[in-house]
N, CA, C and O of each residue as an XYZ file, in Angstrom:
532
protein
N     182.921    150.638    -69.597
C     182.657    150.908    -68.194
C     183.634    150.102    -67.344
O     183.745    148.884    -67.487
N     184.328    150.791    -66.474
C     185.270    150.133    -65.579
C     184.575    149.747    -64.280
O     183.749    150.497    -63.760
N     184.913    148.591    -63.769
C     184.327    148.183    -62.489
C     185.093    148.781    -61.321
O     184.533    148.912    -60.233
N     186.361    149.150    -61.512
C     187.161    149.738    -60.451
C     188.053    150.848    -61.022
O     189.194    150.584    -61.401
N     187.549    152.079    -61.087
C     188.326    153.164    -61.678
C     189.560    153.543    -60.871
O     190.528    154.044    -61.443
N     189.555    153.318    -59.557
C     190.731    153.627    -58.741
C     191.866    152.662    -59.080
O     193.019    153.076    -59.200
N     191.542    151.383    -59.233
C     192.553    150.404    -59.639
C     193.103    150.745    -61.022
O     194.293    150.560    -61.277
N     192.252    151.239    -61.909
C     192.702    151.657    -63.240
C     193.686    152.818    -63.125
O     194.696    152.841    -63.829
N     193.404    153.777    -62.251
C     194.302    154.910    -62.041
C     195.658    154.445    -61.531
O     196.696    154.867    -62.040
N     195.647    153.573    -60.523
C     196.894    153.075    -59.945
C     197.694    152.271    -60.966
O     198.922    152.353    -60.997
N     197.002    151.496    -61.802
C     197.675    150.719    -62.834
C     198.306    151.624    -63.886
O     199.410    151.352    -64.357
N     197.613    152.694    -64.257
C     198.180    153.643    -65.228
C     199.449    154.290    -64.675
O     200.434    154.454    -65.394
N     199.417    154.659    -63.384
C     200.599    155.263    -62.762
C     201.729    154.245    -62.687
O     202.876    154.573    -62.989
N     201.418    153.008    -62.286
C     202.435    151.949    -62.198
C     203.079    151.691    -63.554
O     204.304    151.612    -63.654
N     202.273    151.560    -64.586
C     202.804    151.290    -65.917
C     203.632    152.461    -66.451
O     204.663    152.250    -67.090
N     203.190    153.680    -66.195
C     203.914    154.852    -66.685
C     205.261    155.007    -65.988
O     206.244    155.384    -66.626
N     205.320    154.717    -64.671
C     206.618    154.840    -63.986
C     207.587    153.763    -64.447
O     208.791    154.006    -64.523
N     207.084    152.590    -64.753
C     207.971    151.517    -65.207
C     208.551    151.784    -66.584
O     209.638    151.302    -66.905
N     207.835    152.551    -67.402
C     208.341    152.887    -68.730
C     208.959    154.283    -68.765
O     209.287    154.784    -69.840
N     209.123    154.917    -67.599
C     209.753    156.225    -67.431
C     209.081    157.320    -68.247
O     209.758    158.136    -68.872
N     207.751    157.340    -68.242
C     206.996    158.416    -68.890
C     207.071    159.666    -68.022
O     207.258    159.573    -66.809
N     206.928    160.822    -68.634
C     206.931    162.088    -67.887
C     205.566    162.341    -67.256
O     205.477    162.750    -66.098
N     204.492    162.094    -68.031
C     203.133    162.330    -67.543
C     202.252    161.146    -67.902
O     202.591    160.327    -68.756
N     201.114    161.078    -67.228
C     200.112    160.070    -67.533
C     198.744    160.733    -67.433
O     198.485    161.493    -66.500
N     197.861    160.443    -68.403
C     196.514    161.002    -68.414
C     195.525    159.975    -67.874
O     195.556    158.803    -68.247
N     194.645    160.441    -66.984
C     193.693    159.578    -66.303
C     192.325    160.249    -66.391
O     192.232    161.459    -66.185
N     191.256    159.502    -66.692
C     189.917    160.100    -66.639
C     189.649    160.667    -65.239
O     189.915    160.004    -64.236
N     189.124    161.888    -65.176
C     189.025    162.608    -63.905
C     187.763    162.282    -63.124
O     186.712    161.991    -63.695
N     187.892    162.338    -61.812
C     186.779    162.348    -60.866
C     187.270    163.064    -59.621
O     188.475    163.254    -59.452
N     186.364    163.462    -58.756
C     186.759    164.183    -57.536
C     187.648    163.306    -56.654
O     188.647    163.782    -56.115
N     187.291    162.032    -56.505
C     188.052    161.127    -55.649
C     189.462    160.918    -56.197
O     190.434    160.949    -55.442
N     189.573    160.704    -57.507
C     190.896    160.506    -58.115
C     191.747    161.769    -57.988
O     192.959    161.686    -57.788
N     191.117    162.931    -58.102
C     191.854    164.181    -57.955
C     192.359    164.342    -56.519
O     193.486    164.792    -56.312
N     191.540    163.981    -55.525
C     191.977    164.027    -54.129
C     193.133    163.067    -53.890
O     194.096    163.408    -53.204
N     193.040    161.867    -54.455
C     194.104    160.879    -54.313
C     195.397    161.380    -54.956
O     196.471    161.243    -54.371
N     195.300    161.951    -56.141
C     196.485    162.478    -56.828
C     197.095    163.641    -56.046
O     198.318    163.740    -55.949
N     196.268    164.516    -55.491
C     196.782    165.635    -54.698
C     197.455    165.141    -53.421
O     198.427    165.743    -52.965
N     196.949    164.053    -52.839
C     197.594    163.458    -51.665
C     198.973    162.903    -52.038
O     199.930    163.048    -51.278
N     199.069    162.267    -53.215
C     200.363    161.752    -53.674
C     201.355    162.883    -53.940
O     202.556    162.711    -53.731
N     200.865    164.038    -54.399
C     201.729    165.200    -54.587
C     202.207    165.701    -53.229
O     203.394    165.976    -53.049
N     201.285    165.820    -52.270
C     201.639    166.325    -50.937
C     202.643    165.417    -50.230
O     203.489    165.899    -49.477
N     202.556    164.101    -50.467
C     203.462    163.151    -49.840
C     204.772    162.976    -50.611
O     205.679    162.289    -50.142
N     204.877    163.598    -51.801
C     206.132    163.584    -52.541
C     206.319    162.410    -53.480
O     207.442    162.150    -53.913
N     205.262    161.697    -53.808
C     205.398    160.556    -54.711
C     205.236    160.930    -56.179
O     205.785    160.248    -57.044
N     204.497    161.993    -56.484
C     204.385    162.495    -57.856
C     204.673    163.990    -57.837
O     204.541    164.641    -56.801
N     205.068    164.529    -58.985
C     205.502    165.924    -59.051
C     204.326    166.899    -59.110
O     204.390    167.970    -58.506
N     203.269    166.555    -59.818
C     202.160    167.485    -59.944
C     200.955    166.842    -60.578
O     201.027    165.747    -61.135
N     199.821    167.558    -60.480
C     198.581    167.086    -61.083
C     197.778    168.300    -61.541
O     197.706    169.311    -60.843
N     197.177    168.183    -62.725
C     196.305    169.247    -63.208
C     195.096    168.638    -63.901
O     195.190    167.603    -64.562
N     193.952    169.306    -63.735
C     192.707    168.850    -64.345
C     192.493    169.658    -65.616
O     192.464    170.888    -65.581
N     192.341    168.958    -66.744
C     192.183    169.636    -68.031
C     191.024    169.016    -68.801
O     190.591    167.898    -68.523
N     190.544    169.769    -69.767
C     189.540    169.252    -70.689
C     189.966    169.647    -72.097
O     190.111    170.831    -72.403
N     190.162    168.657    -72.939
C     190.555    168.918    -74.323
C     189.361    169.495    -75.087
O     188.206    169.271    -74.725
N     189.659    170.224    -76.125
C     188.622    170.831    -76.948
C     187.720    169.758    -77.541
O     188.188    168.880    -78.267
N     186.452    169.825    -77.241
C     185.483    168.860    -77.761
C     185.424    167.549    -77.007
O     184.664    166.658    -77.384
N     186.208    167.410    -75.952
C     186.194    166.165    -75.171
C     184.971    166.153    -74.248
O     184.567    167.194    -73.729
N     184.389    164.972    -74.049
C     183.188    164.901    -73.214
C     183.459    165.005    -71.711
O     182.559    165.362    -70.952
N     184.676    164.702    -71.270
C     184.959    164.690    -69.835
C     186.364    165.229    -69.555
O     187.212    165.294    -70.446
N     186.586    165.610    -68.304
C     187.892    166.092    -67.868
C     188.877    164.942    -67.741
O     188.492    163.784    -67.586
N     190.158    165.289    -67.810
C     191.220    164.318    -67.548
C     192.181    164.908    -66.526
O     192.350    166.124    -66.432
N     192.795    164.031    -65.776
C     193.848    164.428    -64.852
C     195.181    164.125    -65.516
O     195.422    163.002    -65.959
N     196.034    165.116    -65.583
C     197.385    164.890    -66.095
C     198.320    164.866    -64.899
O     198.563    165.891    -64.261
N     198.845    163.674    -64.602
C     199.724    163.481    -63.457
C     201.162    163.504    -63.970
O     201.540    162.715    -64.836
N     201.958    164.424    -63.418
C     203.372    164.520    -63.753
C     204.140    163.652    -62.772
O     204.092    163.879    -61.563
N     204.846    162.662    -63.291
C     205.539    161.688    -62.454
C     206.885    162.225    -61.982
O     207.444    163.152    -62.568
N     207.383    161.631    -60.922
C     208.613    162.098    -60.290
C     209.639    160.963    -60.299
O     209.306    159.804    -60.051
N     210.882    161.318    -60.587
C     211.970    160.343    -60.612
C     213.149    160.889    -59.819
O     213.233    162.090    -59.563
N     214.057    160.002    -59.432
C     215.243    160.390    -58.684
C     216.297    161.005    -59.585
O     216.075    161.208    -60.779
N     217.454    161.299    -58.991
C     218.537    161.962    -59.711
C     219.055    161.125    -60.879
O     219.374    161.665    -61.938
N     219.138    159.819    -60.689
C     219.629    158.932    -61.757
C     218.489    158.227    -62.474
O     218.644    157.117    -62.983
N     217.318    158.905    -62.503
C     216.133    158.411    -63.205
C     215.532    157.169    -62.540
O     214.816    156.409    -63.192
N     215.818    156.951    -61.233
C     215.203    155.820    -60.539
C     213.779    156.190    -60.129
O     213.463    157.360    -59.913
N     212.941    155.183    -60.028
C     211.527    155.381    -59.728
C     211.342    155.820    -58.284
O     211.965    155.267    -57.378
N     210.482    156.818    -58.069
C     210.108    157.211    -56.716
C     209.065    156.225    -56.193
O     209.117    155.814    -55.034
N     208.115    155.848    -57.057
C     207.104    154.852    -56.690
C     207.624    153.489    -57.145
O     207.608    153.172    -58.335
N     208.077    152.699    -56.198
C     208.599    151.372    -56.526
C     207.494    150.317    -56.508
O     207.572    149.319    -57.223
N     206.467    150.542    -55.690
C     205.367    149.584    -55.566
C     204.103    150.370    -55.270
O     204.098    151.238    -54.397
N     203.028    150.069    -55.994
C     201.730    150.684    -55.732
C     200.678    149.607    -55.898
O     200.653    148.910    -56.913
N     199.809    149.466    -54.908
C     198.872    148.344    -54.899
C     197.528    148.768    -54.314
O     197.469    149.471    -53.305
N     196.463    148.335    -54.955
C     195.102    148.581    -54.467
C     194.804    147.567    -53.377
O     195.039    146.374    -53.571
N     194.288    148.013    -52.230
C     193.979    147.118    -51.123
C     192.478    146.847    -51.054
O     192.050    145.697    -51.145
N     191.688    147.890    -50.895
C     190.236    147.747    -50.805
C     189.661    147.693    -52.217
O     189.847    148.620    -53.005
N     188.977    146.630    -52.524
C     188.435    146.430    -53.863
C     186.913    146.413    -53.809
O     186.347    146.278    -52.725
N     186.235    146.543    -54.944
C     184.770    146.502    -54.912
C     184.218    145.187    -54.361
O     183.155    145.182    -53.741
N     184.912    144.089    -54.572
C     184.448    142.797    -54.079
C     184.852    142.495    -52.652
O     184.281    141.610    -52.015
N     185.830    143.223    -52.147
C     186.306    142.984    -50.778
C     186.850    144.285    -50.208
O     188.005    144.647    -50.435
N     186.006    144.971    -49.472
C     186.402    146.240    -48.860
C     187.258    145.960    -47.634
O     187.022    144.987    -46.918
N     188.244    146.803    -47.391
C     189.175    146.626    -46.273
C     189.062    147.835    -45.336
O     189.609    148.903    -45.610
N     188.343    147.643    -44.229
C     188.183    148.697    -43.231
C     189.037    148.367    -42.020
O     189.131    147.207    -41.618
N     189.660    149.384    -41.439
C     190.485    149.184    -40.255
C     190.179    150.285    -39.241
O     189.755    151.385    -39.596
N     190.407    149.957    -37.981
C     190.273    150.959    -36.927
C     191.582    151.741    -36.834
O     192.579    151.387    -37.464
N     191.560    152.789    -36.050
C     192.761    153.627    -35.903
C     193.916    152.832    -35.306
O     195.074    153.071    -35.648
N     193.611    151.887    -34.415
C     194.662    151.084    -33.782
C     195.267    150.069    -34.734
O     196.409    149.651    -34.545
N     194.522    149.665    -35.757
C     194.978    148.612    -36.664
C     195.432    149.140    -38.030
O     195.533    148.370    -38.985
N     195.705    150.438    -38.129
C     196.179    150.981    -39.405
C     197.520    150.350    -39.766
O     198.385    150.211    -38.902
N     197.704    149.968    -41.023
C     198.953    149.297    -41.399
C     200.138    150.250    -41.412
O     199.997    151.428    -41.739
N     201.310    149.726    -41.051
C     202.578    150.449    -41.185
C     203.286    149.852    -42.389
O     203.655    148.678    -42.383
N     203.471    150.649    -43.400
C     204.045    150.184    -44.652
C     205.546    150.428    -44.630
O     205.995    151.553    -44.409
N     206.321    149.373    -44.859
C     207.779    149.446    -44.875
C     208.308    150.118    -43.601
O     209.197    150.969    -43.650
N     207.740    149.716    -42.474
C     208.126    150.251    -41.154
C     208.044    151.772    -41.088
O     208.883    152.427    -40.470
N     207.018    152.321    -41.737
C     206.791    153.765    -41.697
C     207.384    154.524    -42.866
O     207.140    155.724    -42.991
N     208.152    153.875    -43.728
C     208.741    154.566    -44.872
C     207.790    154.630    -46.060
O     207.961    155.475    -46.939
N     206.791    153.751    -46.102
C     205.818    153.748    -47.172
C     204.588    154.538    -46.785
O     204.584    155.245    -45.777
N     203.549    154.416    -47.585
C     202.331    155.184    -47.386
C     201.117    154.295    -47.600
O     201.034    153.571    -48.592
N     200.179    154.352    -46.668
C     198.866    153.742    -46.860
C     197.870    154.882    -46.941
O     197.833    155.727    -46.046
N     197.069    154.927    -47.983
C     196.060    155.966    -48.149
C     194.757    155.447    -47.552
O     194.270    154.382    -47.931
N     194.195    156.215    -46.610
C     193.003    155.800    -45.880
C     191.893    156.808    -46.142
O     192.097    158.015    -46.009
N     190.717    156.307    -46.515
C     189.542    157.145    -46.681
C     188.817    157.191    -45.343
O     188.265    156.185    -44.897
N     188.816    158.357    -44.702
C     188.226    158.509    -43.371
C     187.058    159.482    -43.429
O     186.723    160.015    -44.487
N     186.448    159.701    -42.273
C     185.383    160.696    -42.188
C     185.933    162.109    -42.348
O     185.164    163.042    -42.576
N     187.227    162.283    -42.236
C     187.882    163.579    -42.408
C     188.501    163.714    -43.801
O     189.273    164.643    -44.040
N     188.177    162.812    -44.715
C     188.702    162.850    -46.071
C     189.819    161.839    -46.263
O     190.066    161.006    -45.391
N     190.489    161.910    -47.397
C     191.618    161.023    -47.674
C     192.821    161.477    -46.860
O     193.207    162.645    -46.904
N     193.410    160.547    -46.118
C     194.544    160.867    -45.262
C     195.633    159.816    -45.411
O     195.336    158.653    -45.684
N     196.900    160.212    -45.235
C     197.960    159.205    -45.127
C     197.826    158.487    -43.784
O     197.243    159.029    -42.844
N     198.358    157.283    -43.695
C     198.193    156.481    -42.479
C     198.761    157.172    -41.244
O     198.192    157.052    -40.159
N     199.867    157.889    -41.388
C     200.459    158.582    -40.234
C     199.512    159.616    -39.656
O     199.353    159.712    -38.439
N     198.882    160.391    -40.531
C     197.979    161.438    -40.070
C     196.699    160.850    -39.485
O     196.184    161.358    -38.489
N     196.179    159.780    -40.096
C     194.978    159.129    -39.562
C     195.261    158.548    -38.175
O     194.412    158.614    -37.286
N     196.445    157.985    -37.994
C     196.832    157.442    -36.691
C     196.926    158.559    -35.660
O     196.506    158.391    -34.515
N     197.482    159.708    -36.070
C     197.632    160.857    -35.182
C     196.262    161.416    -34.764
O     196.068    161.805    -33.612
N     195.308    161.451    -35.723
C     193.973    161.962    -35.426
C     193.091    160.930    -34.743
O     192.028    161.271    -34.224
N     193.520    159.671    -34.735
C     192.752    158.609    -34.087
C     191.516    158.184    -34.861
O     190.507    157.811    -34.263
N     191.587    158.238    -36.196
C     190.458    157.826    -37.026
C     190.866    156.646    -37.906
O     191.999    156.573    -38.380
N     189.952    155.753    -38.110
C     190.152    154.624    -39.006
C     189.345    154.851    -40.274
O     188.774    155.923    -40.473
N     189.302    153.845    -41.124
C     188.533    153.963    -42.348
C     188.895    152.870    -43.332
O     189.385    151.806    -42.954
N     188.648    153.146    -44.581
C     188.899    152.184    -45.654
C     190.311    152.397    -46.207
O     190.661    153.510    -46.602
N     191.110    151.348    -46.235
C     192.466    151.429    -46.788
C     192.341    151.328    -48.307
O     192.011    150.270    -48.843
N     192.605    152.430    -48.987
C     192.459    152.494    -50.437
C     193.616    151.817    -51.144
O     193.407    150.929    -51.971
N     194.841    152.231    -50.824
C     196.013    151.665    -51.486
C     197.236    151.842    -50.608
O     197.223    152.599    -49.637
N     198.299    151.124    -50.970
C     199.587    151.273    -50.307
C     200.647    151.491    -51.377
O     200.534    150.984    -52.494
N     201.685    152.258    -51.019
C     202.786    152.441    -51.948
C     204.060    152.753    -51.189
O     204.051    153.249    -50.063
N     205.147    152.441    -51.857
C     206.473    152.769    -51.334
C     207.426    152.904    -52.490
O     208.609    153.179    -52.286
């Protein structure tokens, strides 16, 4: 039993990009699938699909990682901000700007998971899940 499955997902992605893997398998949940789809929409990963192996008890997410032309990492840094022991909530005015707007902060809002730019535009705050650049 994991105490923080989101941190486990981010760690799997971080480790896979550092070793230049093509894909990484992650135990599936609705929240993790939304997070992975947000990373696809923002251009940090190439794709995501939900699969279930024959006889497997649960679904898995297969995340296809993305690299640059010379095999450089697209995700250079990925970090969990809000943790089970210390939740990080911010208002719309206090949303973080990552790398002066070049990075991404994923915010869980009342309108769903949003990138920081979109949450700022809609004027909603929430829980900062993770940051990456």
